[in-house]
C-alpha positions in Angstrom: 9.2 216.5 -43.5 11.8 219.2 -44.3 12.0 222.1 -41.9 10.4 225.3 -43.2 13.1 227.9 -43.9 11.4 230.5 -41.7 10.4 228.2 -38.8 12.3 226.9 -35.9 12.5 223.1 -35.4 13.9 219.8 -36.6 13.5 218.0 -39.9 15.1 215.6 -42.4 15.3 215.9 -46.1 17.1 214.2 -49.0 19.6 216.1 -51.2 23.1 216.6 -52.3 26.2 218.6 -51.2 27.1 221.2 -53.8 29.9 223.1 -51.9 31.6 223.5 -48.6 33.4 226.5 -47.1 35.5 226.5 -44.0 36.2 229.4 -41.7 39.5 230.2 -39.9 37.7 229.3 -36.6 37.2 225.7 -37.8 33.5 226.0 -38.6 32.1 224.8 -41.9 29.2 226.1 -44.1 27.7 223.6 -46.6 25.6 224.4 -49.6 23.0 221.7 -50.0 20.5 221.3 -52.8 17.5 219.8 -50.9 14.3 218.2 -52.2 11.4 220.6 -52.0 13.6 223.4 -50.8 16.4 224.0 -53.3 19.9 225.3 -52.6 20.5 226.5 -49.0 23.5 227.1 -46.9 23.7 225.2 -43.5 26.1 225.6 -40.6 28.3 222.9 -39.3 30.0 224.3 -36.1 33.4 222.8 -35.7 33.0 220.8 -38.9 36.4 221.9 -40.2 38.4 220.9 -37.1 39.1 217.3 -38.2 36.2 215.8 -36.3 35.2 212.4 -37.6 31.6 213.1 -36.8 30.7 213.8 -40.4 33.7 212.2 -42.1 33.4 212.9 -45.8 29.6 213.5 -45.6 30.0 217.3 -46.2 32.0 217.0 -49.4 30.6 217.8 -52.8 28.7 215.0 -54.7 27.5 213.4 -51.4 23.9 212.4 -51.6 21.8 211.4 -48.6 19.3 212.3 -45.9 20.3 215.5 -44.1 19.0 216.0 -40.6 18.6 219.7 -39.9 17.7 222.0 -37.1 16.5 225.6 -37.7 17.5 227.9 -34.9 16.3 231.5 -34.6 19.3 232.6 -36.7 20.3 229.9 -39.1 20.0 226.3 -40.4 22.3 223.7 -38.7 23.3 220.3 -40.0 22.9 217.7 -37.2 23.7 214.5 -39.0 23.8 212.8 -42.5 22.7 209.4 -43.6 24.9 209.0 -46.7 23.2 207.1 -49.6 25.9 207.8 -52.3 29.2 209.5 -52.1 30.7 209.1 -55.6 34.1 209.0 -53.9 35.5 207.2 -57.0 35.4 210.4 -59.0 38.2 211.8 -56.8 40.5 209.1 -58.1 40.4 210.4 -61.6 41.3 214.1 -62.1 39.4 214.3 -65.4 36.2 213.0 -63.8 36.6 215.3 -60.8 37.2 218.3 -63.0 34.1 217.5 -65.1 31.9 216.9 -62.1 33.0 220.1 -60.4 32.3 222.0 -63.6 28.7 220.8 -63.5 28.5 221.5 -59.8 29.7 225.1 -60.4 27.1 225.5 -63.2 24.3 224.3 -60.8 25.4 226.7 -58.1 25.4 229.5 -60.6 22.0 228.6 -62.2 19.8 227.5 -59.3 18.0 230.0 -57.2 18.7 229.9 -53.4 15.7 228.6 -51.5 13.8 227.7 -54.7 13.0 224.0 -55.3 15.1 222.4 -58.1 13.8 218.8 -57.8 13.6 218.4 -61.6 17.3 219.0 -62.0 18.7 216.7 -59.3 17.9 213.3 -61.0 19.8 214.3 -64.2 22.7 215.4 -62.1 22.8 212.2 -60.2 22.7 210.1 -63.4 25.4 212.2 -64.9 27.7 211.5 -62.0 26.8 207.8 -62.2 27.6 207.6 -65.9 30.9 209.4 -65.3 31.9 206.9 -62.7 31.0 204.1 -65.1 33.5 205.4 -67.6 31.0 206.7 -70.2 32.4 209.4 -72.4 32.5 212.7 -70.5 31.5 214.7 -73.5 28.5 212.6 -74.3 27.4 212.4 -70.6 27.7 216.2 -70.5 25.4 216.6 -73.5 22.8 214.4 -71.9 23.0 216.2 -68.6 22.8 219.7 -70.1 20.0 218.7 -72.5 17.9 217.1 -69.8 18.4 220.0 -67.5 17.2 222.4 -70.2 14.3 220.1 -71.0 13.2 220.2 -67.3 13.2 224.0 -67.6 11.4 224.0 -70.9 14.4 225.5 -72.7 15.9 222.4 -74.5 16.4 222.8 -78.2 14.0 220.7 -80.4 16.1 218.0 -82.0 13.5 217.2 -84.6 12.1 220.4 -86.0 13.5 223.7 -87.2 13.3 226.5 -84.6 12.5 229.0 -87.3 10.0 227.4 -89.7 9.0 224.2 -87.9 10.1 221.9 -90.7 11.6 218.5 -89.9 15.3 218.6 -89.5 17.4 216.5 -91.9 20.6 214.7 -91.1 22.6 217.4 -92.9 22.2 221.1 -93.5 21.0 222.2 -90.1 22.6 224.8 -88.0 22.7 225.5 -84.2 21.6 229.1 -83.7 20.6 231.0 -80.6 18.4 228.5 -78.7 17.4 226.2 -81.5 18.4 224.2 -84.6 17.5 225.6 -88.0 16.9 223.7 -91.2 18.9 224.1 -94.4 16.3 226.5 -95.8 16.6 228.8 -92.9 20.4 228.7 -92.6 22.3 231.7 -94.1 24.3 230.7 -97.1 27.6 231.6 -95.4 26.8 229.2 -92.6 25.9 226.2 -94.6 27.6 223.0 -93.4 27.7 224.1 -89.8 26.2 220.8 -88.8 29.5 219.1 -89.8 31.1 220.6 -86.8 28.6 218.9 -84.5 27.8 215.2 -83.7 25.3 213.5 -85.9 21.7 214.7 -85.3 20.5 211.2 -84.6 23.3 210.7 -82.0 22.3 213.9 -80.2 18.8 212.6 -80.0 19.9 209.2 -78.8 22.1 210.7 -76.1 19.2 212.7 -74.9 16.5 210.0 -74.8 18.1 206.6 -74.5 17.1 204.8 -71.2 19.9 204.8 -68.7 21.0 201.2 -69.1 21.1 201.5 -72.9 22.8 204.9 -72.8 25.6 203.5 -70.5 26.5 200.8 -73.1 25.9 202.9 -76.3 28.7 204.4 -78.4 27.8 207.2 -80.7 28.4 206.7 -84.4 31.7 208.3 -85.7 32.4 209.5 -82.2 34.7 212.5 -82.1 35.1 214.4 -78.8 35.7 217.9 -80.3 32.3 217.8 -82.0 30.5 216.9 -78.8 32.5 219.6 -76.9 31.2 222.2 -79.4 27.6 220.9 -78.9 28.1 221.1 -75.1 29.4 224.6 -75.3 26.3 225.6 -77.2 24.0 224.1 -74.5 26.1 225.6 -71.8 25.6 229.0 -73.3 21.9 228.5 -73.2 22.0 227.4 -69.6 24.1 230.5 -68.6 21.5 232.7 -70.3 18.7 230.9 -68.6 20.1 231.3 -65.1 
């Protein structure tokens, strides 16, 4: 059972490292996203002095079982049973930059001490797909959309946000927090969908099972279009945080 944040004692809980910060004295603070607890800073006295006790277990992207102790003043990290480290991401600067950008968005959007269990699985899968070499832009779309879906803020990919009509392959427009059909799109913005991926590809990226998604290639794939779609979802996430 995880230790209660306000109660002294020992406990173990699964989670992931989001950030670490070292002090001039050689101590380390680690931001963990923990199951049933959410983001919380824990102390690792002497953790930045080169000790091999934790190795790389306090680096971002490390998933595992974190053994904690709650003292009268703070939460301490006693040990880590590493389950997945995603160390391969550090061998590719592009992968690392992408993963850290997601990490930063999580840190910004999640509430300290508030459970975020619904967001952690999509984050884990996004890192896994990145490591497998799946297109970064398509993985990002899937991660952002599933994150928003877990929060009840994902745009409907089938119906117009204004009138509720079914969306067609062409003539729709991303606006605010939803997609609008051709009838609801202002005349000067007609054709906005051409700057985005195909609607059916957005839907597939969001809903394909993991194994199928990992081997799937979007039709007429063009990274800039996916980047625009991701920027749209990112703006929704920022407003939702």
